[in-house]
C-alpha positions in Angstrom: 136.6 107.4 -26.4 137.6 105.2 -29.2 136.6 106.1 -32.7 133.5 104.3 -33.7 134.1 101.3 -36.0 132.5 102.7 -39.1 133.3 101.3 -42.5 133.7 104.3 -44.9 132.2 102.1 -47.6 128.4 102.0 -47.2 127.9 99.2 -49.6 129.4 97.6 -52.7 127.9 96.4 -55.9 130.5 94.2 -57.5 133.6 96.3 -58.0 131.7 99.5 -57.3 132.1 100.8 -53.8 129.7 103.4 -52.5 131.2 105.5 -49.7 129.2 107.3 -47.0 131.0 110.5 -48.0 129.4 110.4 -51.4 126.0 109.4 -50.0 126.2 112.4 -47.6 126.7 114.8 -50.4 123.8 113.3 -52.4 121.6 113.5 -49.3 122.5 117.2 -48.7 121.8 118.2 -52.3 118.6 116.2 -52.5 117.1 117.5 -49.2 118.3 121.0 -50.0 116.6 120.9 -53.4 113.4 119.6 -51.9 113.4 122.2 -49.1 114.1 125.0 -51.7 111.1 123.8 -53.8 108.9 123.9 -50.7 110.0 127.5 -50.0 109.4 128.8 -53.5 106.0 127.1 -53.5 104.8 129.1 -50.5 103.9 132.5 -52.0 103.0 133.9 -48.5 106.7 133.8 -47.6 107.7 136.2 -50.4 107.4 139.8 -51.2 104.2 140.5 -53.1 103.1 137.0 -52.1 104.8 135.4 -55.0 108.2 133.8 -55.4 110.3 135.2 -58.3 111.9 131.7 -58.5 110.2 128.7 -60.0 110.7 125.0 -59.7 112.2 124.9 -63.2 114.8 127.5 -62.1 115.8 125.4 -59.2 116.2 122.3 -61.4 118.3 124.2 -63.9 120.5 125.7 -61.1 121.7 122.4 -59.8 124.3 122.1 -62.5 125.4 125.7 -62.0 125.9 125.5 -58.3 127.6 122.1 -58.6 130.2 123.6 -61.0 130.6 126.7 -58.8 131.2 124.7 -55.6 133.6 122.2 -57.2 135.7 124.7 -59.2 135.7 127.3 -56.5 136.3 124.8 -53.7 139.3 123.3 -55.4 140.8 126.6 -56.5 140.2 128.0 -53.0 142.0 125.1 -51.4 145.0 125.6 -53.7 145.2 129.4 -53.1 144.5 129.3 -49.4 146.1 126.1 -48.2 148.4 124.4 -50.8 149.8 127.1 -53.1 153.4 126.4 -52.3 153.1 122.7 -53.2 151.3 123.5 -56.4 153.9 126.0 -57.5 156.6 123.3 -57.0 154.5 120.6 -58.8 151.7 122.1 -60.9 150.2 118.6 -61.5 149.2 118.6 -57.9 146.4 121.1 -58.8 144.3 118.3 -60.2 145.4 115.6 -57.7 142.3 116.0 -55.5 143.2 112.9 -53.7 146.2 114.7 -52.2 144.2 117.7 -51.1 140.7 118.7 -50.4 138.2 121.4 -51.0 137.9 124.8 -49.3 134.5 125.9 -48.0 135.4 129.5 -48.5 136.5 128.9 -52.1 133.3 126.9 -52.7 131.3 129.7 -51.2 132.9 132.3 -53.6 132.3 129.9 -56.5 128.7 129.3 -55.6 128.0 133.0 -55.1 129.4 133.8 -58.6 127.2 131.0 -60.0 124.1 132.4 -58.2 124.7 135.9 -59.5 125.3 134.8 -63.1 122.3 132.4 -63.1 120.0 135.1 -61.6 121.0 137.7 -64.2 120.7 135.2 -67.0 117.2 134.3 -65.9 116.0 137.8 -64.9 115.7 136.8 -61.2 116.4 139.3 -58.4 119.9 138.5 -57.3 119.2 138.9 -53.5 116.2 136.6 -53.7 118.2 133.9 -55.4 120.9 134.3 -52.8 118.3 134.0 -50.1 116.8 130.8 -51.3 120.2 129.1 -51.7 121.4 130.4 -48.3 118.3 129.0 -46.6 119.2 125.4 -47.7 123.0 125.4 -47.5 123.1 124.4 -43.8 121.6 121.0 -44.8 124.6 120.3 -47.1 127.0 121.6 -44.4 125.5 119.2 -41.9 125.9 116.1 -44.0 129.3 117.2 -45.2 130.6 117.5 -41.6 129.1 114.2 -40.7 130.9 112.7 -43.7 134.2 114.3 -42.4 133.6 112.5 -39.1 132.9 109.2 -40.6 136.1 109.5 -42.7 138.0 110.4 -39.5 139.4 113.6 -41.1 139.5 117.3 -40.0 139.6 116.3 -36.4 140.1 118.7 -33.5 142.8 119.7 -31.1 143.9 117.5 -28.1 141.3 117.3 -25.4 140.6 115.7 -22.1 136.8 116.1 -22.3 134.8 112.9 -21.7 133.5 113.0 -25.3 137.0 113.4 -26.8 137.8 110.7 -29.5 141.0 109.0 -30.5 140.9 109.2 -34.3 142.7 106.5 -36.4 144.8 109.2 -38.2 145.2 111.5 -35.2 147.8 109.6 -33.3 147.2 108.0 -29.9 145.7 111.1 -28.4 142.1 112.0 -27.7 140.8 115.0 -29.7 137.8 117.2 -30.0 135.3 115.8 -32.5 135.2 119.2 -34.1 133.4 117.9 -37.2 130.4 117.2 -35.0 130.7 120.7 -33.4 130.5 122.1 -37.0 127.6 119.8 -37.9 125.7 121.1 -35.0 126.5 124.8 -35.4 126.9 125.3 -39.1 124.3 122.7 -39.9 121.5 122.3 -37.4 121.6 125.6 -35.5 122.1 127.8 -38.6 119.3 125.9 -40.4 116.9 126.5 -37.5 117.8 130.2 -37.1 117.1 130.8 -40.8 113.9 128.7 -40.7 112.6 130.8 -37.8 113.4 134.0 -39.7 111.7 132.7 -42.8 108.5 131.2 -41.3 108.2 133.2 -38.1 109.3 136.6 -39.3 108.8 136.3 -43.1 112.4 137.3 -43.8 112.2 136.4 -47.5 110.0 139.4 -47.9 113.1 141.5 -47.2 115.5 140.5 -50.0 119.0 139.9 -48.8 118.2 139.4 -45.1 118.4 135.6 -45.1 121.6 135.4 -47.2 123.4 138.1 -45.2 122.4 136.4 -41.9 123.7 133.1 -43.3 127.1 134.7 -44.2 127.4 136.3 -40.7 126.2 133.2 -38.9 128.5 130.8 -40.7 131.5 133.1 -40.1 130.7 133.3 -36.4 130.2 129.5 -36.1 133.4 128.7 -38.0 135.6 131.1 -36.0 134.2 129.5 -32.8 134.9 126.0 -33.9 138.4 126.9 -35.1 139.4 127.2 -31.5 138.8 123.4 -31.2 139.8 122.3 -34.6 143.4 121.2 -35.4 144.9 123.6 -38.0 146.0 122.3 -41.4 149.3 120.6 -40.9 151.0 122.4 -43.9 150.1 125.8 -42.4 149.8 125.3 -38.6 149.0 128.3 -36.5 149.7 131.7 -38.1 151.5 134.9 -37.3 153.5 133.3 -34.5 150.4 132.6 -32.4 149.3 129.3 -30.8 145.6 129.9 -31.8 145.2 131.8 -35.1 144.2 129.6 -38.1 143.6 130.2 -41.7 139.9 129.3 -41.1 139.6 132.2 -38.7 141.3 134.7 -41.2 139.0 133.6 -44.0 135.9 133.7 -41.9 136.4 137.2 -40.4 135.5 139.1 -43.6 132.3 137.1 -43.6 131.3 138.7 -40.3 131.9 142.2 -41.8 130.2 141.4 -45.1 127.3 139.8 -43.3 126.7 142.8 -41.0 127.0 145.3 -43.9 124.5 143.2 -46.0 122.1 143.0 -43.1 122.1 146.7 -42.7 121.6 147.2 -46.4 118.6 144.8 -46.4 117.0 146.5 -43.4 117.6 150.0 -45.0 116.0 148.8 -48.2 113.0 147.5 -46.4 112.4 150.8 -44.7 112.9 152.7 -47.9 111.2 150.7 -50.7 111.9 153.4 -53.3 115.6 152.4 -53.2 116.7 150.3 -56.2 117.1 146.6 -55.6 119.7 144.4 -57.3 117.7 142.7 -60.1 118.7 140.1 -62.5 118.6 141.0 -66.2 118.4 138.8 -69.3 
């Protein structure tokens, strides 16, 4: 299939060009924020029938999470994918047009921002992690759609009927791995967490939603990596023709997710165990 003729510029106002990529991130943040506000407004979903997080908290947190994602994402990309080039030319560290953002780095940065914000505002850390994890798949969905529109991060060579010839991927048909990720990391993970929240009241067990997200994302990402072209500066790792950096970085997420799920279930069975609480 040929790549759809999509102009990366959604519209222009004079010299100002608004790209679909930017609109996708705005949509992800806005819809995630609205969904989070809806969740914290429904006291029946929370332990003791009251959310420890307010609308004001969510509004203030937007700046924190944006900083965590951007700083962590950029540092993660440098450390995981581009360290050699940055050592040779340190100015490359701020040349974001020559390199991208790492989800795993952004994940670490966002997690640190959540912990710091929760402690600063006396919010239980696990509850803050849960509410953010519940809405992250929305941003992941729009982000992967933006990757597809930009014709970047395409997949490996494929003969499947839906394989696409990307403008920057040579004359060969490839897996539209961005769409695979949008469906798994975005739609599927969002639905799984929503069923847990609304069907099984998972927010009443602090840490269960966030740990399930960590495990679910790691599982989805590892699966899609079998169809996604590895980063050209790294290629396949350890002499294999299948192992990628994405797989290596996602494997600890499986282990951390399982351990955190077990901790959350144990804490639910033994309410006397101390929870991780925020402190002023």
